TIMI-2910 file (N, C-alpha, C, CB; in pm, 1 decimal, decimal comma, always signed):
<rs>
+----------+----------+----------+----------+----------+----------+----------+----------+----------+----------+----------+----------+------+
!      n_x !      n_y !      n_z !     ca_x !     ca_y !     ca_z !      c_x !      c_y !      c_z !     cb_x !     cb_y !     cb_z ! resn !
+----------+----------+----------+----------+----------+----------+----------+----------+----------+----------+----------+----------+------+
!    +84,9 !   -117,6 !     +0,0 !     +0,0 !     +0,0 !     +0,0 !    +88,7 !   +123,0 !     +0,0 !    -96,2 !     +0,3 !   +121,6 !  Met !
!    +50,2 !   +220,6 !    -79,3 !   +121,8 !   +347,7 !    -84,4 !    +19,3 !   +460,9 !    -84,9 !   +214,8 !   +355,5 !   -210,3 !  Val !
!    +68,2 !   +578,8 !    -58,7 !    -14,7 !   +698,0 !    -63,9 !    +61,7 !   +808,0 !   -135,7 !    -56,5 !   +743,3 !    +78,2 !  Thr !
!     -9,9 !   +896,3 !   -200,2 !    +54,3 !  +1008,5 !   -269,8 !   +103,9 !  +1115,3 !   -173,4 !    -42,5 !  +1070,7 !   -369,0 !  Glu !
!    +53,9 !  +1114,2 !    -50,7 !    +82,3 !  +1221,5 !    +43,6 !   +195,3 !  +1191,6 !   +140,6 !    -39,7 !  +1252,6 !   +120,3 !  Arg !
!   +255,8 !  +1074,0 !   +130,0 !   +363,8 !  +1036,2 !   +220,5 !   +453,4 !   +933,6 !   +151,7 !   +307,5 !   +979,6 !   +354,0 !  Ser !
!   +576,2 !   +926,1 !   +197,5 !   +667,7 !   +824,8 !   +144,9 !   +654,8 !   +693,2 !   +220,3 !   +811,7 !   +874,6 !   +152,1 !  Arg !
!   +579,3 !   +690,6 !   +330,1 !   +559,7 !   +566,0 !   +404,6 !   +479,9 !   +468,0 !   +321,1 !   +488,6 !   +592,3 !   +538,8 !  His !
!   +498,9 !   +341,5 !   +350,4 !   +429,1 !   +237,1 !   +276,6 !   +402,2 !   +117,1 !   +366,2 !   +510,2 !   +194,7 !   +153,7 !  Gln !
!   +306,8 !    +35,5 !   +322,2 !   +277,2 !    -90,6 !   +390,0 !   +305,7 !   -202,7 !   +291,6 !   +128,3 !    -95,9 !   +441,6 !  Ala !
!   +363,7 !   -311,4 !   +342,2 !   +395,4 !   -426,9 !   +257,7 !   +331,6 !   -552,0 !   +314,9 !   +547,9 !   -445,8 !   +244,7 !  Arg !
!   +270,9 !   -627,7 !   +227,5 !   +210,5 !   -754,6 !   +267,5 !   +321,0 !   -858,1 !   +283,7 !   +104,4 !   -802,2 !   +163,2 !  Arg !
!   +323,5 !   -924,7 !   +399,0 !   +426,6 !  -1025,9 !   +424,9 !   +368,4 !  -1166,9 !   +432,1 !   +499,4 !   -994,0 !   +554,8 !  Val !
!   +238,3 !  -1179,6 !   +445,3 !   +169,2 !  -1309,3 !   +447,0 !    +20,5 !  -1280,9 !   +432,8 !   +199,8 !  -1391,1 !   +579,4 !  Ala !
!    -61,0 !  -1386,0 !   +429,1 !   -205,9 !  -1369,2 !   +420,7 !   -254,2 !  -1287,0 !   +540,3 !   -277,8 !  -1507,4 !   +416,0 !  Glu !
!   -314,2 !  -1170,3 !   +514,2 !   -364,7 !  -1078,2 !   +616,6 !   -257,8 !  -1036,9 !   +717,9 !   -480,9 !  -1142,0 !   +689,6 !  Asp !
!   -133,9 !  -1027,4 !   +673,4 !    -23,7 !   -980,2 !   +758,7 !    +55,6 !   -874,4 !   +683,1 !    +69,4 !  -1098,5 !   +802,0 !  Ser !
!    +69,7 !   -759,3 !   +744,9 !   +136,0 !   -646,0 !   +682,6 !   +236,8 !   -585,7 !   +778,8 !    +33,6 !   -540,4 !   +638,5 !  Trp !
!   +339,2 !   -521,0 !   +722,5 !   +430,3 !   -436,5 !   +799,1 !   +421,9 !   -296,7 !   +739,4 !   +578,5 !   -492,1 !   +796,5 !  Val !
!   +436,3 !   -197,0 !   +825,7 !   +426,4 !    -56,9 !   +783,6 !   +557,8 !    +11,7 !   +818,6 !   +304,3 !    +15,8 !   +851,9 !  Val !
!   +606,6 !    +92,6 !   +727,5 !   +740,2 !   +150,9 !   +741,5 !   +759,9 !   +231,5 !   +869,8 !   +768,4 !   +238,8 !   +624,0 !  Ser !
!   +657,8 !   +296,2 !   +922,2 !   +677,3 !   +376,0 !  +1042,9 !   +636,7 !   +301,9 !  +1170,7 !   +598,7 !   +504,5 !  +1031,9 !  Tyr !
!   +592,9 !   +178,0 !  +1158,1 !   +557,4 !    +95,9 !  +1274,6 !   +646,5 !    -28,0 !  +1278,0 !   +406,7 !    +55,2 !  +1270,8 !  Leu !
!   +773,1 !     -3,4 !  +1282,7 !   +872,3 !   -111,4 !  +1275,6 !   +852,9 !   -211,3 !  +1389,5 !  +1014,9 !    -53,8 !  +1280,0 !  Arg !
!   +868,5 !   -339,7 !  +1354,4 !   +858,2 !   -445,2 !  +1453,9 !   +716,9 !   -493,4 !  +1480,2 !   +917,0 !   -398,7 !  +1580,3 !  Gly !
!   +617,7 !   -436,9 !  +1410,4 !   +479,0 !   -478,2 !  +1430,2 !   +426,8 !   -545,2 !  +1304,2 !   +390,3 !   -357,5 !  +1467,9 !  Arg !
!   +351,6 !   -649,7 !  +1322,8 !   +281,4 !   -713,4 !  +1212,3 !   +133,6 !   -680,7 !  +1229,7 !   +306,8 !   -869,6 !  +1208,6 !  Thr !
!    +72,8 !   -630,2 !  +1124,0 !    -64,1 !   -580,0 !  +1131,4 !   -157,2 !   -658,4 !  +1040,7 !    -68,3 !   -432,6 !  +1094,9 !  Leu !
!   -285,3 !   -651,6 !  +1070,9 !   -386,8 !   -706,1 !   +980,8 !   -404,9 !   -608,0 !   +864,9 !   -523,1 !   -731,1 !  +1056,1 !  Thr !
!   -479,1 !   -650,6 !   +764,7 !   -508,2 !   -561,0 !   +651,7 !   -580,4 !   -436,2 !   +699,8 !   -593,0 !   -633,4 !   +544,9 !  Thr !
!   -676,2 !   -453,9 !   +789,9 !   -751,2 !   -339,1 !   +843,4 !   -659,2 !   -243,2 !   +918,6 !   -863,8 !   -387,3 !   +936,5 !  Glu !
!   -569,2 !   -295,8 !   +998,7 !   -476,2 !   -211,8 !  +1073,4 !   -378,4 !   -140,3 !   +980,7 !   -399,8 !   -295,5 !  +1175,2 !  Gln !
!   -328,4 !   -209,8 !   +879,9 !   -236,1 !   -147,8 !   +784,8 !   -305,8 !    -35,5 !   +708,1 !   -180,5 !   -253,1 !   +686,5 !  Ala !
!   -430,9 !    -57,1 !   +670,7 !   -508,0 !    +47,4 !   +603,4 !   -524,2 !   +168,1 !   +694,8 !   -646,1 !     -5,8 !   +560,1 !  Thr !
!   -555,1 !   +143,4 !   +822,0 !   -567,6 !   +252,7 !   +919,1 !   -435,3 !   +327,6 !   +934,4 !   -613,6 !   +198,4 !  +1055,6 !  Ala !
!   -325,4 !   +255,0 !   +935,5 !   -193,8 !   +318,6 !   +947,0 !   -165,9 !   +408,9 !   +827,6 !    -83,7 !   +212,4 !   +959,3 !  Ala !
!   -201,6 !   +363,7 !   +709,1 !   -178,2 !   +444,7 !   +589,7 !   -272,0 !   +565,1 !   +584,5 !   -195,5 !   +359,6 !   +463,9 !  Met !
!   -395,0 !   +546,1 !   +629,3 !   -487,0 !   +660,3 !   +636,5 !   -436,7 !   +763,1 !   +738,0 !   -629,8 !   +613,1 !   +674,3 !  Arg !
!   -373,7 !   +714,2 !   +844,9 !   -318,2 !   +804,2 !   +946,5 !   -211,9 !   +895,0 !   +886,4 !   -258,9 !   +723,8 !  +1063,0 !  Thr !
!   -122,2 !   +840,6 !   +804,2 !    -18,8 !   +926,8 !   +745,6 !    -78,6 !  +1025,0 !   +645,6 !    +89,0 !   +842,1 !   +677,2 !  Val !
!   -186,7 !   +987,3 !   +578,1 !   -254,2 !  +1082,1 !   +488,9 !   -314,9 !  +1196,7 !   +569,1 !   -363,6 !  +1010,8 !   +406,6 !  Glu !
!   -380,4 !  +1165,0 !   +679,3 !   -439,7 !  +1268,4 !   +764,8 !   -331,2 !  +1356,0 !   +826,4 !   -525,4 !  +1204,5 !   +875,7 !  Glu !
!   -219,1 !  +1296,1 !   +859,9 !   -108,5 !  +1372,3 !   +917,0 !    -58,6 !  +1478,2 !   +818,8 !     +6,2 !  +1278,4 !   +956,3 !  Leu !
!    -56,2 !  +1445,5 !   +691,5 !    -14,5 !  +1544,1 !   +591,5 !   -109,4 !  +1664,0 !   +592,3 !     -9,9 !  +1480,2 !   +450,7 !  Ala !
!   -239,2 !  +1639,8 !   +603,9 !   -336,5 !  +1749,0 !   +612,1 !   -317,5 !  +1828,6 !   +740,6 !   -480,1 !  +1694,3 !   +604,4 !  Ser !
!   -296,2 !  +1758,8 !   +850,5 !   -275,2 !  +1824,6 !   +979,3 !   -150,2 !  +1912,3 !   +976,1 !   -263,8 !  +1720,4 !  +1091,3 !  Leu !
!    -45,0 !  +1863,9 !   +914,7 !    +78,4 !  +1942,6 !   +906,6 !    +55,3 !  +2072,5 !   +830,1 !   +189,9 !  +1860,9 !   +839,2 !  Gln !
!    -22,8 !  +2068,1 !   +723,7 !    -51,8 !  +2189,9 !   +646,9 !   -128,5 !  +2290,0 !   +732,1 !   -132,0 !  +2156,3 !   +519,6 !  Ala !
!   -224,5 !  +2242,0 !   +810,6 !   -302,5 !  +2331,3 !   +896,3 !   -218,4 !  +2390,0 !  +1008,8 !   -421,5 !  +2257,1 !   +954,6 !  Leu !
!   -136,8 !  +2306,5 !  +1072,9 !    -59,9 !  +2355,6 !  +1187,2 !    +49,9 !  +2453,2 !  +1145,6 !     +1,4 !  +2238,8 !  +1262,2 !  Thr !
!    +96,3 !  +2445,0 !  +1022,1 !   +192,5 !  +2544,7 !   +973,5 !   +131,9 !  +2684,5 !   +978,5 !   +237,5 !  +2511,3 !   +829,5 !  Leu !
!     +2,1 !  +2694,6 !   +952,3 !    -66,4 !  +2823,9 !   +959,6 !    -65,6 !  +2880,9 !  +1100,7 !   -209,7 !  +2810,3 !   +910,8 !  Leu !
!    -54,2 !  +2792,9 !  +1200,1 !    -50,2 !  +2834,3 !  +1340,4 !    +91,7 !  +2857,6 !  +1390,6 !   -117,6 !  +2730,4 !  +1426,7 !  Leu !
!   +189,3 !  +2826,8 !  +1307,9 !   +327,8 !  +2838,5 !  +1350,8 !   +368,9 !  +2724,6 !  +1443,4 !   +349,5 !  +2971,2 !  +1419,9 !  Gly !
!   +299,3 !  +2611,8 !  +1432,2 !   +327,6 !  +2495,8 !  +1516,2 !   +357,8 !  +2374,8 !  +1429,5 !   +209,4 !  +2466,2 !  +1610,3 !  Leu !
!   +424,4 !  +2277,3 !  +1489,2 !   +435,7 !  +2148,4 !  +1422,8 !   +309,1 !  +2069,5 !  +1454,0 !   +564,6 !  +2070,8 !  +1468,6 !  Thr !
!   +284,9 !  +1964,8 !  +1379,2 !   +168,4 !  +1879,8 !  +1406,3 !   +178,2 !  +1820,7 !  +1546,9 !   +157,1 !  +1766,5 !  +1300,6 !  Ala !
!   +297,2 !  +1779,6 !  +1587,4 !   +315,8 !  +1722,5 !  +1720,5 !   +283,6 !  +1825,1 !  +1829,1 !   +459,6 !  +1671,5 !  +1737,0 !  Leu !
!   +328,7 !  +1949,0 !  +1811,1 !   +298,7 !  +2053,5 !  +1909,3 !   +148,5 !  +2079,0 !  +1918,9 !   +371,8 !  +2183,4 !  +1873,0 !  Glu !
!    +80,9 !  +2088,6 !  +1804,9 !    -62,7 !  +2114,9 !  +1804,8 !   -141,0 !  +2002,0 !  +1870,1 !   -111,9 !  +2136,2 !  +1663,0 !  Ala !
!   -106,6 !  +1877,6 !  +1838,9 !   -175,9 !  +1763,3 !  +1898,9 !   -150,7 !  +1760,2 !  +2049,2 !   -129,9 !  +1630,5 !  +1833,8 !  Val !
!    -27,8 !  +1782,5 !  +2091,7 !     +4,3 !  +1783,2 !  +2234,1 !    -76,2 !  +1889,8 !  +2308,2 !   +154,2 !  +1806,7 !  +2254,6 !  Thr !
!    -83,3 !  +2008,7 !  +2251,9 !   -160,1 !  +2116,0 !  +2315,6 !   -309,2 !  +2083,4 !  +2319,5 !   -137,7 !  +2248,1 !  +2241,8 !  Leu !
!   -363,2 !  +2032,7 !  +2209,4 !   -506,0 !  +2002,0 !  +2203,1 !   -544,3 !  +1891,6 !  +2301,9 !   -544,8 !  +1960,8 !  +2061,1 !  Ala !
!   -454,3 !  +1796,7 !  +2323,7 !   -482,6 !  +1686,5 !  +2415,5 !   -463,5 !  +1728,2 !  +2561,1 !   -393,2 !  +1567,1 !  +2383,5 !  Val !
!   -362,1 !  +1809,3 !  +2588,8 !   -324,8 !  +1837,7 !  +2727,4 !   -383,8 !  +1965,6 !  +2786,9 !   -178,4 !  +1845,3 !  +2736,4 !  Asn !
!   -418,6 !  +2063,5 !  +2705,0 !   -470,8 !  +2188,7 !  +2758,3 !   -619,5 !  +2175,7 !  +2789,6 !   -446,8 !  +2303,5 !  +2659,2 !  Glu !
!   -661,1 !  +2231,4 !  +2901,5 !   -802,4 !  +2228,4 !  +2939,6 !   -881,0 !  +2327,6 !  +2855,6 !   -819,6 !  +2259,6 !  +3089,8 !  Ser !
!  -1001,5 !  +2288,6 !  +2812,4 !  -1085,1 !  +2384,0 !  +2737,2 !  -1138,9 !  +2492,0 !  +2830,9 !  -1202,8 !  +2310,5 !  +2666,5 !  Pro !
!  -1181,5 !  +2603,1 !  +2773,4 !  -1245,1 !  +2707,5 !  +2852,8 !  -1377,9 !  +2657,2 !  +2904,1 !  -1263,9 !  +2836,4 !  +2770,8 !  Trp !
!  -1424,0 !  +2720,9 !  +3012,3 !  -1556,1 !  +2688,2 !  +3063,2 !  -1660,8 !  +2740,0 !  +2966,2 !  -1577,6 !  +2747,3 !  +3204,4 !  Glu !
!  -1775,2 !  +2672,9 !  +2959,5 !  -1883,9 !  +2717,4 !  +2872,2 !  -1925,4 !  +2857,9 !  +2912,6 !  -2005,2 !  +2620,0 !  +2879,1 !  Lys !
!  -1951,3 !  +2941,2 !  +2812,2 !  -1999,4 !  +3076,2 !  +2836,8 !  -1890,2 !  +3176,3 !  +2868,0 !  -2095,9 !  +3074,2 !  +2947,9 !  Gly !
!  -1767,6 !  +3134,6 !  +2874,6 !  -1658,7 !  +3226,2 !  +2909,4 !  -1647,6 !  +3342,2 !  +2811,8 !  -1527,2 !  +3151,3 !  +2914,4 !  Arg !
!  -1677,0 !  +3317,4 !  +2684,6 !  -1667,7 !  +3422,7 !  +2584,3 !  -1802,1 !  +3491,7 !  +2561,3 !  -1616,0 !  +3365,5 !  +2453,5 !  Leu !
!  -1900,3 !  +3460,9 !  +2645,4 !  -2028,6 !  +3527,9 !  +2633,6 !  -2121,4 !  +3468,1 !  +2530,1 !  -2006,8 !  +3669,2 !  +2602,0 !  Gly !
!  -2087,1 !  +3356,5 !  +2473,0 !  -2171,9 !  +3293,7 !  +2372,5 !  -2189,3 !  +3145,9 !  +2405,3 !  -2112,2 !  +3311,7 !  +2230,8 !  Glu !
!  -2247,0 !  +3117,1 !  +2523,2 !  -2263,9 !  +2977,4 !  +2559,6 !  -2353,9 !  +2908,0 !  +2458,7 !  -2321,8 !  +2964,6 !  +2701,2 !  Ser !
!  -2320,1 !  +2786,8 !  +2427,2 !  -2399,5 !  +2708,7 !  +2333,7 !  -2359,0 !  +2723,9 !  +2188,4 !  -2540,8 !  +2745,3 !  +2347,7 !  Gly !
!  -2280,4 !  +2822,3 !  +2152,6 !  -2236,8 !  +2839,1 !  +2013,3 !  -2135,0 !  +2731,6 !  +1979,5 !  -2176,5 !  +2980,7 !  +1989,8 !  Arg !
!  -2154,0 !  +2667,2 !  +1869,5 !  -2065,6 !  +2559,2 !  +1828,5 !  -1985,4 !  +2601,3 !  +1706,5 !  -2145,6 !  +2431,4 !  +1799,0 !  Arg !
!  -1863,7 !  +2549,1 !  +1698,2 !  -1778,5 !  +2574,6 !  +1582,5 !  -1833,5 !  +2497,5 !  +1464,2 !  -1630,7 !  +2534,9 !  +1610,9 !  Phe !
!  -1835,0 !  +2560,9 !  +1348,9 !  -1882,7 !  +2493,2 !  +1229,1 !  -1792,3 !  +2523,3 !  +1111,6 !  -2026,2 !  +2534,1 !  +1197,2 !  Gly !
!  -1807,7 !  +2445,7 !  +1007,0 !  -1724,7 !  +2461,4 !   +888,9 !  -1794,5 !  +2541,0 !   +780,7 !  -1684,8 !  +2327,0 !   +835,5 !  Trp !
!  -1906,4 !  +2604,0 !   +812,9 !  -1982,8 !  +2678,7 !   +713,9 !  -1901,2 !  +2794,5 !   +658,0 !  -2112,9 !  +2730,5 !   +774,8 !  Ser !
!  -1905,9 !  +2810,2 !   +528,2 !  -1833,2 !  +2921,5 !   +466,5 !  -1900,7 !  +3054,8 !   +498,3 !  -1824,0 !  +2901,8 !   +314,0 !  Ser !
!  -2024,6 !  +3050,0 !   +545,5 !  -2097,4 !  +3171,5 !   +580,9 !  -2087,5 !  +3202,1 !   +729,4 !  -2243,0 !  +3159,0 !   +540,8 !  Ala !
!  -1992,9 !  +3138,7 !   +798,0 !  -1979,6 !  +3157,7 !   +943,4 !  -1943,5 !  +3301,8 !   +974,7 !  -1872,9 !  +3062,3 !  +1001,9 !  Ala !
!  -1990,4 !  +3345,9 !  +1091,4 !  -1959,1 !  +3481,2 !  +1136,7 !  -1810,0 !  +3492,4 !  +1165,5 !  -2041,8 !  +3517,9 !  +1262,4 !  Arg !
!  -1750,0 !  +3612,1 !  +1146,8 !  -1608,9 !  +3628,2 !  +1183,1 !  -1594,7 !  +3619,3 !  +1334,9 !  -1552,7 !  +3764,0 !  +1130,2 !  Pro !
!  -1477,9 !  +3580,2 !  +1380,8 !  -1451,7 !  +3573,5 !  +1523,3 !  -1461,0 !  +3711,2 !  +1584,2 !  -1315,0 !  +3512,3 !  +1550,6 !  Leu !
!  -1500,5 !  +3718,6 !  +1711,2 !  -1504,6 !  +3845,3 !  +1781,2 !  -1365,6 !  +3908,5 !  +1781,7 !  -1556,7 !  +3826,4 !  +1924,8 !  Gln !
!  -1357,3 !  +4032,7 !  +1747,6 !  -1230,7 !  +4103,6 !  +1746,4 !  -1150,2 !  +4082,7 !  +1620,5 !  -1150,1 !  +4062,9 !  +1862,5 !  Gly !
!  -1196,7 !  +4000,2 !  +1529,9 !  -1123,5 !  +3975,7 !  +1404,5 !  -1146,3 !  +4090,8 !  +1308,1 !  -1167,4 !  +3841,7 !  +1339,6 !  Ala !
!  -1045,1 !  +4120,1 !  +1229,9 !  -1057,8 !  +4224,9 !  +1128,0 !  -1157,3 !  +4181,8 !  +1022,8 !   -921,3 !  +4256,3 !  +1063,0 !  Ala !
!  -1234,5 !  +4275,4 !   +974,4 !  -1334,3 !  +4245,1 !   +870,4 !  -1290,3 !  +4293,5 !   +736,9 !  -1467,6 !  +4306,0 !   +903,9 !  Arg !
+----------+----------+----------+----------+----------+----------+----------+----------+----------+----------+----------+----------+------+
</rs>
């Protein structure tokens, strides 16, 4: 298995047994190897996003996992959810 977004690859070594270049020493099922390859594809997308923040993907993931979220309502808009709508309102204080 290969992906266009990474140089990592998975190789079949037996029936339903795979090894993946970044998971050395592990033998995986086909499902696990597919998940591993999808992970490196997602990582490429994550790296592009985190560059916009001036962070590495590892730094962004570490912060997102370890930092506590704000309490609900702290910004005065309790219940407002983040969305991907292109018509979303600009952030408070953001330049228009």
